[in-house]
N, C-alpha and C positions, 0 to 999 in steps of 0.2 A: 883712136876709136873712129869708126866710120860714122857717117851722118845718121844712118839707120840705128846704130847702137846708141848714139847720143839721144836720138828721139825717143827710143824705147826706154832708155834708162833715166832720162831727166826731163826732157821737154814735155812729154805726155803728162807726167805727174804735176808739173807746174801749171799746165793748161787746165787740168781737172781741178786743182786747188784754186785757181783763179775763178773758175766758174762757181765752185762751191762758196767761195768768199763773197762773190757778187750776189749770190742767192741769199746768203746770211744777211748781208747789208741791206738787200732789198726787203727782206722780212722785217728787219729792225726799223727801217724807214716807214714801213706800212703798218706797224702795230697799232697806231692810233686809228687808222682807217679800218683795220680788222675789228678792233673793239667796237667802233661805231656801227659797223655792219651787224655785229651780233646784237647790239641794242635795237637796231631797226628791225631785224628779223624777229626778235622776241616780242617787240611791240606789235608787229603784224600778226604774229602767231596768237597772241593773247586777245587782241581786239578784232581780228579779221582784217582783210585787206580792202582798201577802198578801190572801187572800180573806176578806172580812168578812161576817158574817151580817146585820148591820144595813144596811138600804137606804140610810140617810143617811150611812153611813161609806164607801160605795163611790164611787170616782171613775171618770171616763172613762179608759180605758187610754191610756197614753202613745203607743202606736202609733196609736190612732184619732186622737189630737190631731195627731200628726205628719202623718198622711195628710191630714187636713183642712187643715193649713197648706200642704202641698205642692199640693193641688188648688186652694186659693184663690190661691196664688202663680202657678200656671199660668194660672188664669183672668184674673188681673190682667195677666200677660205677654201673653196673647192679645189682651186688650182694648187694651193699649198698642201692640201690633204692628199692630192694625187701624187705628191712627192714623198709620201710616207713619213710626214713630219708628226711629231707629238702634238697633242692639243695645246701645250704651252707655246711651242714654236709657231703654230698656226695663229694663235691669239696675238702673239707679239708681232708676227708678220703683218696681220691685218691692221693692227693698231699703227704700226710704223707706216704702212701704205697709206692709210687715211690721213695721218699727220703730214707726211711729205706731200701728198696730193693737195691738201688744204693750203699749205704754204706755197707750193708751186703755183697754184691757181692765182693766188694773190700777187706773187711776183710777176707772173706772166701777164696778168691784167695790167699791172703797172707799166710793164715794158710796152705793151700794145698801146696804152694811152700815151706814153711818151713818144712813141713812133708816130702816132696819129697827130700829135701836136706839132711835131717837127717836119711834117710832110709839107712840101711846097705845092701850091696849086698847079695843076698841069694845064 
């Protein structure tokens, strides 16, 4: 076999599997943080958000986040509908997109935090 055939037949799949496994492990490590985030979001949603004077202590409002999620989900649904999918396929596609995006955001935030902690001062 040539190097290109080995890459196409084996190495590429091992690389994709390693990335997927790292993502799954990242999600499992972050489950406690994810659950805590839901608790904080629900508390802020029920009682209103306290206004902080520090710029770094202010978060994007929960309503703005929800509007962004709804608009994004509608965009995905429109894109899937343009492919002539059935309503069931569109619903499953939107649900999977939202699920994977949620977990990817958690894993990406964790990776960014790890990188920021390991960065040496210049």
